C-alpha positions in Angstrom: 166.1 88.3 88.3 165.5 84.6 89.1 166.1 83.6 85.5 169.4 85.6 85.4 170.5 83.9 88.6 169.7 80.4 87.2 171.6 81.2 84.0 174.6 82.3 86.0 174.5 79.2 88.2 174.3 76.9 85.2 177.1 78.8 83.5 179.3 78.4 86.7 178.6 74.7 87.0 179.3 74.0 83.3 182.5 76.1 83.6 183.6 74.0 86.5 182.9 70.8 84.6 184.8 71.9 81.5 187.7 73.0 83.7 188.6 69.3 84.1 188.4 68.5 80.4 191.8 67.7 78.9 193.2 70.6 76.8 193.5 68.3 73.8 189.7 68.5 73.4 189.9 71.7 71.5 186.6 71.5 69.5 184.6 70.9 72.7 186.1 73.8 74.5 185.6 76.0 71.4 182.0 75.0 71.2 181.5 75.7 74.9 183.2 79.1 74.6 180.9 80.1 71.8 177.8 78.9 73.7 179.0 80.8 76.8 179.5 84.0 74.9 176.1 83.6 73.2 174.3 83.3 76.6 176.3 86.2 78.0 175.7 88.7 75.2 172.5 87.5 73.6 170.4 90.1 75.6 172.3 92.9 73.9 170.9 91.6 70.5 167.4 92.4 71.8 168.2 96.2 71.8 168.5 96.7 68.0 165.7 94.2 67.3 163.1 96.1 69.3 164.6 99.6 68.7 163.5 99.2 65.0 160.3 97.4 65.8 157.0 99.3 65.0 155.4 98.4 68.3 155.4 100.1 71.7 155.2 96.7 73.4 158.4 94.8 73.7 157.2 91.4 72.5 157.2 89.0 69.7 156.1 88.7 66.9 157.6 91.9 65.4 155.2 94.2 63.6 157.4 96.1 61.2 160.4 98.3 60.6 160.5 101.9 61.9 163.0 104.6 63.0 160.4 106.7 64.9 161.8 105.7 68.3 165.1 107.3 67.4 163.4 110.5 66.5 161.3 110.4 69.6 164.4 109.8 71.7 166.3 112.8 70.3 163.2 115.1 70.6 163.3 114.8 74.4 165.0 117.9 75.9 165.7 116.1 79.2 167.8 113.6 77.3 170.0 116.3 75.7 170.5 117.9 79.2 171.5 114.5 80.6 173.7 113.7 77.7 175.5 117.1 78.1 176.1 116.4 81.8 177.4 112.9 81.1 179.8 114.2 78.4 181.2 116.7 80.9 181.6 114.1 83.6 183.1 111.5 81.2 185.6 113.9 79.6 186.7 115.1 83.0 186.9 111.6 84.5 188.9 110.3 81.5 191.3 113.2 81.7 191.9 113.0 85.4 192.1 109.2 85.6 194.5 109.0 82.7 196.8 111.8 84.1 196.8 110.2 87.5 197.3 106.8 85.9 200.4 108.0 84.1 202.0 109.1 87.4 201.0 105.8 89.1 202.1 103.6 86.3 205.4 105.4 85.8 206.2 105.2 89.5 205.3 101.5 89.7 207.4 100.5 86.6 210.5 102.7 87.1 210.9 103.1 90.8 211.0 101.1 94.0 209.8 102.6 97.2 208.5 101.5 100.6 204.9 100.6 100.5 204.8 100.3 96.7 202.8 97.1 96.7 200.3 98.4 99.3 199.8 101.7 97.3 199.2 99.8 94.1 196.8 97.4 95.9 194.8 100.4 97.2 194.6 101.9 93.7 193.4 98.6 92.2 191.0 97.9 95.1 187.9 99.3 93.4 188.2 96.5 90.8 187.2 93.9 93.4 185.0 96.0 95.8 181.2 96.1 95.1 180.3 99.4 93.6 177.4 99.7 95.9 179.7 99.6 98.9 182.1 102.2 97.3 179.2 104.5 96.5 177.7 104.3 100.0 181.1 104.9 101.6 181.8 107.9 99.4 178.3 109.3 100.1 178.8 109.0 103.9 182.2 110.6 103.7 181.2 113.5 101.5 178.1 114.3 103.6 180.0 114.1 106.8 182.6 116.7 105.7 179.9 119.0 104.3 180.6 118.6 100.5 177.3 119.2 98.6 176.4 116.5 96.0 176.9 117.7 92.5 178.5 116.9 89.1 181.9 117.4 90.8 181.2 114.6 93.4 180.1 112.3 90.5 183.5 113.0 88.8 185.3 112.2 92.0 183.6 108.9 92.3 184.1 108.0 88.6 187.8 108.8 88.8 188.1 106.4 91.8 186.3 103.6 89.8 188.3 104.3 86.5 191.8 104.6 88.0 192.4 100.8 88.2 191.7 100.5 84.4 193.9 103.4 83.6 196.8 102.1 85.7 196.5 98.6 84.2 196.6 99.9 80.6 199.4 102.4 81.2 201.5 100.0 83.3 201.5 97.7 80.3 202.6 100.6 78.1 205.4 101.7 80.4 206.6 98.1 80.8 207.0 97.6 77.1 209.1 100.7 76.8 212.9 100.2 76.2 214.6 101.9 79.2 217.8 102.3 77.2 216.2 105.0 75.0 215.7 107.2 78.1 219.2 106.5 79.3 220.6 107.5 75.9 218.7 110.8 76.0 220.0 111.5 79.5 223.5 110.7 78.4 223.1 113.2 75.5 222.3 116.0 78.0 218.5 116.0 78.2 216.9 116.6 81.6 214.5 114.2 83.2 211.6 116.4 82.2 212.6 116.8 78.6 213.4 113.1 78.3 209.9 112.3 79.5 208.3 114.9 77.2 210.3 114.1 74.1 211.0 110.4 74.4 208.8 108.6 76.9 205.5 110.4 76.3 205.4 109.9 72.5 206.2 106.2 72.9 203.4 105.5 75.4 200.9 107.8 73.7 198.9 104.9 72.2 198.5 103.5 75.8 197.4 107.0 76.9 194.8 107.2 74.2 193.6 103.7 75.0 193.3 104.6 78.7 191.4 107.8 77.9 188.9 106.0 75.6 188.2 103.1 78.0 187.8 105.3 81.1 185.5 107.6 79.0 183.4 104.6 78.1 183.3 103.3 81.7 182.2 106.8 83.0 179.5 107.1 80.4 178.0 103.8 81.4 178.4 104.1 85.2 175.1 104.2 87.1 175.6 103.3 90.7 178.1 106.1 91.5 176.1 108.6 89.5 172.9 107.7 91.3 174.3 107.9 94.8 176.5 111.0 94.4 174.5 113.0 91.9 171.7 114.3 94.1 169.2 114.2 91.3 171.5 115.7 88.7 170.4 114.5 85.2 173.0 112.2 83.8 172.5 109.7 81.1 172.6 106.4 83.0 170.2 107.7 85.7 167.9 109.2 83.1 167.6 105.9 81.3 166.8 104.1 84.5 164.1 106.6 85.4 162.5 106.4 81.9 161.9 102.6 82.2 159.2 103.4 84.8 157.0 104.5 81.9 156.1 101.7 79.4 155.6 104.2 76.6 159.2 105.3 76.9 160.7 101.9 76.6 161.1 101.7 72.8 162.9 105.1 72.7 165.2 103.9 75.5 166.0 100.7 73.6 166.9 103.0 70.6 169.2 105.0 72.9 170.7 101.7 74.3 171.4 100.6 70.7 173.3 103.8 70.0 175.2 103.5 73.3 176.2 99.9 72.7 177.5 100.7 69.2 179.3 103.8 70.5 180.9 101.8 73.3 182.0 99.0 71.0 183.6 101.5 68.6 185.5 103.3 71.5 186.7 100.0 73.0 187.9 98.7 69.5 189.8 102.0 68.9 191.3 101.8 72.4 192.4 98.2 71.9 193.9 99.1 68.5 196.0 101.9 70.1 197.0 99.7 73.0 198.3 96.9 70.7 199.9 99.4 68.3 201.9 100.9 71.2 203.1 97.6 72.5 204.0 96.4 69.0 205.8 99.7 68.4 207.9 99.1 71.5 208.7 95.5 70.3 206.5 93.8 72.8 203.8 91.1 72.5 200.5 92.7 71.6 198.4 89.6 72.3 195.6 89.4 74.9 193.3 92.1 76.3 194.2 95.3 78.1 194.0 93.6 81.6 
């Protein structure tokens, strides 16, 4: 913990110093960016290294290559139960967050109404609030109104956390849409509903798919909300946290982490592809990230 804090402080100080470097010093900034990303993501490289290491102790030097930790991981019935629950939660969360995000993004882009800024601010608020605070607040509210903690309460919390990401992605998709296409459809006799279904929805579908995949990934990885609102229900993130109490289980958890990292990278890459494809299809600029 102390080492991580020291690294973050050093990175913050170096970032502040490089902020004042003239923009013409491109090679220096490029080198710094590469070093910064290396420090930030180097711990992830530890996962596959030790997941294939023939040693129960996570230490150097490496002893040899093995895949037994992957087999041991999948042989655990508790893992399969936790994985099933997590898939139910993630699919439900991604569906609800994306559908609600469509409504919010559509309203924010196409219409003006009193309190629009405040409403959007409240939707995006979970992005800046500490998840610990959000989880504690949800727990107190749910217990005070007598709602039992279950998978349903985890889904509610995950939807709240994922909504800002869905709205950000879908707002970009709706903003890049040419409004004249909808106006032409209305002039030709289509109703508002049929115009949205036949014209708007197909054009923003890449953004919808990107929103679904990203919110699915966030829900799968979410730990704090699941731990607070799950009441001991076995979900993947909480299961992994519990297994690290047993040293003999660490290699199989590193194997599981390797698979999750690869799975998350694939989903995010596909989501970004669909997001850029949708913006480019609408004639917009597809550069930058989804936020």
